[in-house]
Residue frames as qw, qx, qy, qz and C-alpha x, y, z in Angstrom:
[[0.163, -0.899, -0.404, 0.035, -7.50, -40.19, 14.09],
 [0.438, -0.660, 0.110, 0.600, -4.22, -38.41, 14.81],
 [0.401, 0.076, 0.544, 0.733, -3.53, -38.17, 11.06],
 [0.060, 0.756, 0.566, 0.325, -6.85, -36.39, 10.51],
 [0.316, -0.895, -0.157, 0.273, -6.03, -33.75, 13.13],
 [0.493, -0.392, 0.359, 0.689, -2.58, -33.28, 11.64],
 [0.308, 0.371, 0.621, 0.618, -4.08, -32.86, 8.17],
 [0.080, -0.880, -0.452, -0.121, -6.63, -30.32, 9.42],
 [0.409, -0.782, 0.041, 0.468, -3.94, -28.31, 11.17],
 [0.474, -0.120, 0.502, 0.714, -1.79, -28.36, 8.04],
 [0.184, 0.618, 0.597, 0.477, -4.68, -27.12, 5.90],
 [0.229, -0.920, -0.301, 0.102, -5.49, -24.35, 8.38],
 [0.465, -0.627, 0.207, 0.590, -1.89, -23.14, 8.59],
 [0.417, 0.081, 0.569, 0.704, -1.36, -23.21, 4.84],
 [0.096, 0.758, 0.550, 0.336, -4.54, -21.23, 4.20],
 [0.294, -0.909, -0.142, 0.257, -3.54, -18.54, 6.69],
 [0.504, -0.371, 0.367, 0.688, -0.13, -18.20, 5.02],
 [0.311, 0.349, 0.618, 0.632, -1.83, -17.53, 1.69],
 [0.043, -0.862, -0.484, 0.145, -3.91, -14.70, 3.14],
 [0.261, 0.872, 0.020, 0.415, -3.32, -11.02, 2.55],
 [0.629, -0.134, -0.322, 0.695, -0.33, -9.44, 4.18],
 [0.185, -0.787, -0.255, 0.530, -0.12, -6.13, 5.99],
 [0.227, -0.361, 0.409, 0.807, 2.01, -4.77, 3.17],
 [0.097, 0.319, 0.776, 0.535, -0.58, -5.74, 0.54],
 [0.104, -0.794, -0.590, 0.098, -3.35, -3.96, 2.44],
 [0.240, -0.705, -0.003, 0.667, -1.23, -0.83, 2.83],
 [0.205, -0.122, 0.590, 0.772, -0.35, -0.78, -0.86],
 [0.009, 0.541, 0.765, 0.349, -4.01, -1.18, -1.82],
 [0.196, -0.818, -0.425, 0.335, -5.00, 1.55, 0.65],
 [0.261, -0.530, 0.205, 0.781, -2.36, 3.96, -0.63],
 [0.136, 0.125, 0.698, 0.691, -3.46, 3.37, -4.21],
 [0.083, -0.698, -0.701, -0.121, -7.14, 3.88, -3.32],
 [0.245, -0.772, -0.222, 0.544, -6.26, 7.09, -1.44],
 [0.238, -0.307, 0.418, 0.821, -4.25, 8.40, -4.40],
 [0.013, -0.304, -0.744, -0.595, -7.29, 7.72, -6.61],
 [0.284, -0.169, 0.180, -0.926, -9.47, 9.64, -4.13],
 [0.702, -0.276, -0.575, -0.317, -11.40, 6.50, -3.23],
 [0.116, -0.510, 0.560, -0.642, -11.35, 7.34, 0.47],
 [0.846, -0.227, 0.155, -0.456, -13.90, 4.72, 1.51],
 [0.945, 0.190, -0.250, 0.093, -11.82, 1.87, 0.06],
 [0.365, 0.546, -0.511, 0.555, -8.65, 3.38, 1.52],
 [0.470, -0.483, 0.401, -0.621, -10.26, 3.50, 4.95],
 [0.963, -0.089, 0.035, -0.251, -11.30, -0.15, 4.71],
 [0.821, 0.350, -0.343, 0.292, -7.83, -1.25, 3.59],
 [0.102, 0.576, -0.511, 0.630, -6.08, 0.77, 6.31],
 [0.688, -0.392, 0.302, -0.531, -8.40, -0.73, 8.90],
 [0.989, 0.075, -0.125, -0.026, -7.53, -4.22, 7.63],
 [0.575, 0.486, -0.443, 0.487, -3.82, -3.39, 7.89],
 [0.260, -0.579, 0.420, -0.649, -4.38, -2.16, 11.44],
 [0.932, -0.245, -0.032, -0.267, -5.61, -5.65, 12.37],
 [0.837, 0.228, -0.345, 0.359, -1.98, -6.75, 12.07],
 [0.480, -0.064, -0.369, 0.794, -0.66, -4.00, 14.36],
 [0.172, -0.850, -0.490, -0.085, -3.04, -1.76, 16.31],
 [0.440, -0.754, -0.040, 0.485, -0.15, 0.44, 17.53],
 [0.526, 0.180, 0.371, 0.744, 1.15, 1.54, 14.13],
 [0.006, -0.663, -0.274, 0.697, 0.72, 5.31, 14.45],
 [0.048, 0.274, -0.505, -0.817, 1.24, 5.99, 10.74],
 [0.137, -0.283, -0.878, -0.360, -1.59, 3.60, 9.85],
 [0.095, -0.634, -0.644, 0.417, -3.81, 5.13, 12.52],
 [0.009, 0.541, -0.061, -0.839, -3.16, 8.57, 11.01],
 [0.106, 0.100, -0.701, -0.698, -3.79, 7.37, 7.44],
 [0.111, -0.442, -0.889, -0.053, -6.99, 5.64, 8.51],
 [0.056, -0.677, -0.448, 0.582, -8.22, 8.78, 10.28],
 [0.030, 0.439, -0.300, -0.846, -7.29, 10.96, 7.32],
 [0.093, -0.130, -0.847, -0.508, -9.17, 8.64, 4.96],
 [0.100, -0.597, -0.773, 0.190, -12.22, 8.81, 7.22],
 [0.042, -0.630, -0.160, 0.759, -11.99, 12.61, 7.31],
 [0.065, 0.260, -0.547, -0.793, -11.71, 12.85, 3.53],
 [0.092, -0.301, -0.908, -0.275, -14.55, 10.40, 3.02],
 [0.091, -0.652, -0.651, 0.378, -16.80, 12.38, 5.35],
 [0.082, -0.416, 0.074, 0.903, -16.07, 15.69, 3.59]]
C-alpha cells in the first residue's frame, strides 16, 4: 500500500514540474500583446500572476492588456 502512495506522489510531482512556467506565460503574453491580441495577452498575464500576485510589472501589463482589449 505504501508503494502505491509513493507512486502516486511521484506522478503528481513529475506532472507539476512539466507544467508551464511563469517565464513561458510572460513570453506568450508579450508576443500576443505585440501582435495586438490583447485578450490572449490578458489571459497569459493573468496565468503568470498566479505564480506571484505581487509582481507589479505583471499587474501593470495585465491592466494595460485589459484596457487595450476594452478599447
